Each structure stands twice: as C-alpha cells, then as structure tokens.
N, C-alpha and C positions, 0 to 999 in steps of 0.2 A: 471625255477624259478629264479628270479633275485632280489637281495637286500632284500631277506626274504619274498617276496610276490608271491603267486601262480597266475598263469595266466591260461587261458582256455587251452592253448596248453600244459601246464605242466601236466595236470591231465587227466587220461583216463575217458571216458564217462560211461564206464561200468566196473563191476568187472570182474575177469578172467573167471567166469562162466556165463557172459552175462547179469547180472542184471543191469539196469540203476541206476547210482549213485543217481540221483535226486528222483527216485522212492523209493530208500532206505530211503532217508531223509524224504520223505512224510510219509513213513511207521512209522518211528521213532516218528514223530509228532502225528500220529494217536494213537500209543501205549501209549504215554505220556498222551494224552487227555483221553484215556480209563482209565488209572491208576488213574488220578486225579478225574474222575467221580466216580469210584468205591470206592476210598479212601482205606486206610488201615483199616483192621478189628479192630485192637486195638485202633487206634486213633479215629475211628468213634464211637465205643461202649463206650469208657470211657471218651470222651471229648465232649465239647460243642463249636461249632465254634463261633469265635468272631473276629472282626477287631478293637476292642477298646483296648486302653492301660490299662483301668481299668473299674470296674463296681461295683455297690453296690449290694451285693448278700446276701440274707437271708440264714443263716446257719441252716435250718430246724427249729425245735422247735415246741411247741404246738400251736394249733389254738384255737381261742376263743370258748366258750361254750354258748349254749342257757340258758336263765334264765327263771324261772317260771314267767308268766305274772301276773300282778295285775290290778285291775280295773282302777286305776288312775295313775299307774306308767308309766314312760317313759323308754323304754328299752335302755340299753347301745348300742352304735354303735359298730359294728365289726371294727377292725382296724388292720393294719399290725403291728406286734410286732417289736420294734426297735432292733431286734436281727440280725443286718446286719453288714457286714464288707465291706470296699472298698478293692476289690481284684485287685491287679495289675498283668498284664500279659506281659511277655517279648516278644521281637521280635529280632531274630538274623538271619544272612544270612550265608548260606553254599554253596559251589560250588566245582566242579571238572571240569577239561577240558579233551577233547579228541583231539589228534592231529595225523593225518594220513599223513605219508610222501607219496610222489609221487610213490616211489618204492613199498611201502606197498599196495597202492590201485591197482597198476598194477598187483600184484601177488595174492591179496587176493580174496577169495570167498565171496559171499554175507553173508554166515553163519559166517565167521570170523569177518566181520564188525559188524554184528548184535550181536555177542557174547559180544562185548565191550559195546554195548547199554544195553544188558541184565544185565551186571555187574553194570552199572549205576543205573538201576531200583532197583536191589537188594540192592545196597549201600544206596539208598534213603529209602527203606523199613527199613533197620537197623537203619538209622539215626533217623527216626520218632519214631520207637520202643524204641530206647534208650532215646529219649527225653521224652517219656511217663514214662519210668522206672525211669529216673532221677528225674522227678517231684514227683514221688511217694516215692522214696527211700531216697532222700536227705532231711535231717532234718532241716537245718538252712534256715530261710527266706532270700530273696534277695530283690533287687530293680530293676525296669526297667528304661528305658531311661528318663521317666518323673518323676522319684523319687518316684513312687508308690511302696508300698511293694508287692513283689511277695511271697505270702504265700505258705507254704507246708501244709501237713495235720496238725491236732491239734498236737502241738509240745511243749506245756508247755511254750509258749512265753508270758504268762500273759493275753491273751485274753480268756474270759470265754465263753465256748460253751453254747447255749441256753438250757434251761430246756426242757426235753421231757419225756412224760409218767411218770412223778414223779421222774425221774432221774435228779439230779443236778450235776453240775461239777464246777471245780475251774480253775484258771489260770494255774495250773500245769498239767492239763489233757493232756495226750499224746497218740498218735496213733502209736508211734514207740516203739515196744515191743521186748522182748527177751524171748526165751524158758526157760532160766536158766538151760538148759541141752544140751547134745550133740545131741539129736534127737528131732524132732517135734512129738508130740503125739495128740491124739484126744482132750484132754483138751485145748491144744494150739489153735487148729483150732476153737473150740467152743468159746474161748476167743476172737479170731480175729473176728468171726462172730458177737459176742455180741458188740464189739467196733463199728461196723457199725450200727447194728440194734438199739442200745440204743440211737442213734441220730435221729431215724426215717427213715433211709434209708434201702432199701432192704425189706421193709415190706408193701409198698403200691402196689396196683394193677399196673402191668406193670413193677415193679422192678424185677431185676434178680441179685442174689448174685453169684459172680464168685470168685474163689480162684485160683490164678496163682502160679504154682510151677515149679521148674526145675525138670528134670527126676530123679535127685538124691533124692529129697524129695518125688517125686511121688511114688517111690518104697516103701517108708515107709508108705505113706498115703494109698496105696492100701491094706495094711495089717491091717488097723484099724477095730476093731470089738467090739461090745458091750460086748461080752463074755470076752474080755480082758480089760474091764473097760473103753473103749472109750465111749463117750456120744452117738455116732451114729455108725452104720455100714457103711463102705464104700461100695457103690453099683456101680458096673462096668457099664459103658455106653453101648449103643448098638453096639459100635465099638469093644468091647472086644472079644477076641477069645472064641470060644465055650468051655464050661467046664461042668463037672458033679458036682452036689451038692445035698445034702439031705435037704437043707434049702428051705423054701418057700418065695418067694418075695411078699411082701405086698406093693402095690403101683406101680408106673411106673419107668422103668429104665430111666436114663438121656439119651438125644440124643447123637449121635456120634460127632456132632459138633454144634456150636452155632455161627452164623454169621461169619463163616470163622475161628473160633478158634476150636482147637481139644479138645473135652471134653472126659476125661478118666473115669469119674464117678461122683458120688454125695456123699456129706457128709452133713447130715442134710438138710437144705434148700439151700445149696450152691452146685454149680457145679464146679468140679475140672478141670482146664485147664492146660495142660502140654506144656511147650515150653522151648527149649534149651537157648533162649536169656534171660530168667529169671535167675538172678545170683544164683549160688549155695549157699545154706545157707540162703535163704530169701523166705518168703511166704507172698503173698499179697492178701488181701481180698478187693473186690470192689463191689459196687452196680451200676448197669447200668439200665437206663430206656429205652435203645435202642439207635440206631444211632443218635447222635447229640441231645440227650435229655437234657433239661435244668437242670435236677437234677444229671447229671453225675458229677463225682468228679473233673474233670479237665477241663480247658479251653484251646482250641487250637487256638492260635492267628495267623492270617495271615495279610498281608498288606490290606489296605482299597481298593486299586485299583485291579480290577479283573485280569488284565493282569499280576499282580505280585503274584498271588495266585497259590498254587500247585507247582509241579515240572515243571521246564521249561528247554527246550534246546534252547540255544541262538546261532544263526549262527555266524561264525567267520568273519574276515574282508573281505573275498572274497564272494560277493553275488552270483557269478556265480557257486561257489562251496562251499556251506555252510558246507559240511561234513568234509572238510579238517581240519578245526579247529573250534570246537564248545564248548560251556560251559553249563554244567548242573547246575542249580541254584534252591535253595529251601530256602524260608524265612518263618520262623515260630518260635513260642515260646509256652511253656506250663507251666501253673501254676495252683495251686489248685483253684477250684471254690466253691466246697462244701467240707469243710475240714473234715467233719465227714463221708463222703461217702466212705472212704477207710481206711484201717489200714494195717500196715506192721509188720512182726515179723522176727527177725534175729534168726537163729538157733545157739545158743552159750551158753556156761556155764556162761558167764558174765551177769551182770544185766544192763550193759550199752550198748545202741544201737550204733553201728558203721555202717555208710552207706558203701556200696560197691564202688569200683572204676569201673566205666563203661567206 
C-alpha cells in the first residue's frame, strides 16, 4: 500500500478460512437487497412511502350523506370536503464507513468480516426505528428543505381537525397527553384509543389498532383487569406461557405476532406490542391499514431516484477491492401524514407533555 491507496498485491484474495473476498462483497449486496425488499416491520406498517417533499392529505372526517329524493329536485353532488392539509416531509442522509486494513483481512475469518456487516444492518434498523419514534414523540412542527411544514400529530398548533361522527375539535386539540400519575392505567389506554378512533381511524375494515409499550409499562398493562376498575381486561396473546385460571375467555386471543412485531396481548380493540426501543415512560397508540397503506399515520420519504432508495453499501476508491473501504448510506425522512391516526401519552405526574431524548 503506497500513498494511502490499496493495490491488488496489498490485499489477500481470500480470508484466512479460505472464502473469496469478492464473494463476501457479493453476499453483502444480496443481504442488503433482501433487507430493502422486506423493509422494516415498523416503518412498513405505520408509514406510507413517498418520494415527494409535500402532499395535500385529507385528515379523515365525515363523508357526505344521501338525501331523500324529490320528484323535481336535483340532488347535491358528492364532493371532497376541504379538510386537507399540505403535509411536508423531510429528507436527510445518514452514513457510516467500514475500513479494513491489509493486516486485518490477512488474519480475519469470513465470520469476522460478516459480523461488521451485521452491525451495519442492525444500526440501520435502529436508525429507521428511531426515525419513526421521533416523528411520533416529538411535539413541535418543523420545516423541510422546500420550506413546507413537517407536521407532527395534532399538537394544538391552531389547525382544526375535521369533524367526525358528531365530534368537533378546536385548534388547541392535542394528541400529546400525560397520565397525570406515576403509572399508566386502563383509563389512560382507553383515552389513547379514543383519541385515535374519534378521528375515524382504527374503526374501518382493514384497520388495526396497535399500542406500543416498553417492557417497563408492559408489566403494568399485563395486570389490567375489569375487576380492578379497568375498562377492559388485558388478554394475553398466543405467545404467553401456559397458566391456570378459573376464568372463561369470550372471544379470540390476540396472535403471538403481527407483521414482525411481538404482540403480548390485547386491550379492548387494540393489540399491545412490546419493544425495548420504545422509550420508558411513553405509550403510543396507532392505527395501521397494513404495509404502506395510505391511511397510515406517517409518511416515509426517500429520494425520487430508485438507486438512492433504501440502505446502500457503496464501494470505496479501489474497484478491484471494494471491501477494503466502503460506505453504508441511507437517505430518508419521516413526517406525520394523518395527524389523527396516532396518539402519545407520557407516564408522568405532570400535566405538561415532554418528549424523550432519542
């Protein structure tokens, strides 16, 4: 290696256990392509893909009704209610590099090289997960590179949510709530659910209500019972350990998982999903219409050009040995698309919501 550049003679053609270096590179590209095809469960279920910097999106609301016909009357035409907002979506770029010295490649096994790649995939998982959580948990609106407002959930910013089912709202309406106590209880969860359903989300065919909790809050949620004045009983999912009870279950148990998410049980019409990456002290209720559904609460923006979408591994300066130095790159941004399709509650004695540091 001279003047900072690798040459073919500097680098072994195989790892110490005999695997061809170029084959490892090809395998890395294949795993990245597979990951991008599968996408992340959270990003897929709670977002809608877009390449636009902004879009006009109806924030649910009531649809028109039929009128009684008259012999000579002309019926009113159905029309889209002007209950729309121009929603802005951000786009930011993130990257990390891998650099293997000649000595490392000479002594490394294929598993050691692959372990670094696995770390990059896991780091990308966390990056997107945190992007989703930040879009849900951060209260203030922002702006994107085109000056369009990147909205959060309904946050009392003066915009009035559409009327739905007889419920009316004002410009101070917010989906950033607090428990006003040291623990979350059944009434809190019911309040979260209501904040989603009273805008018309989670109630239509194909909608699924999900409540995300950290294991800390999950332990409390598991103990919720109607006998203890909770609005509903917590019902363990099919993944729960076997146990004895004198109670009789009416209805079906929730499944063990939902589209890659671990379901620990159900509460009312919502399924409870437990994940360590959900910040302690926060509970999130969301409605999903399935992967990439247009009614999902968030928009997941990527670049318009396909070659810049998803996680990419870009080869370094030496074409003959791309693994020596390469760059993992991801460009994306997440903003609210349907502001009423999710709600957040902080577990605190305070009446003022404070977002977590992610």
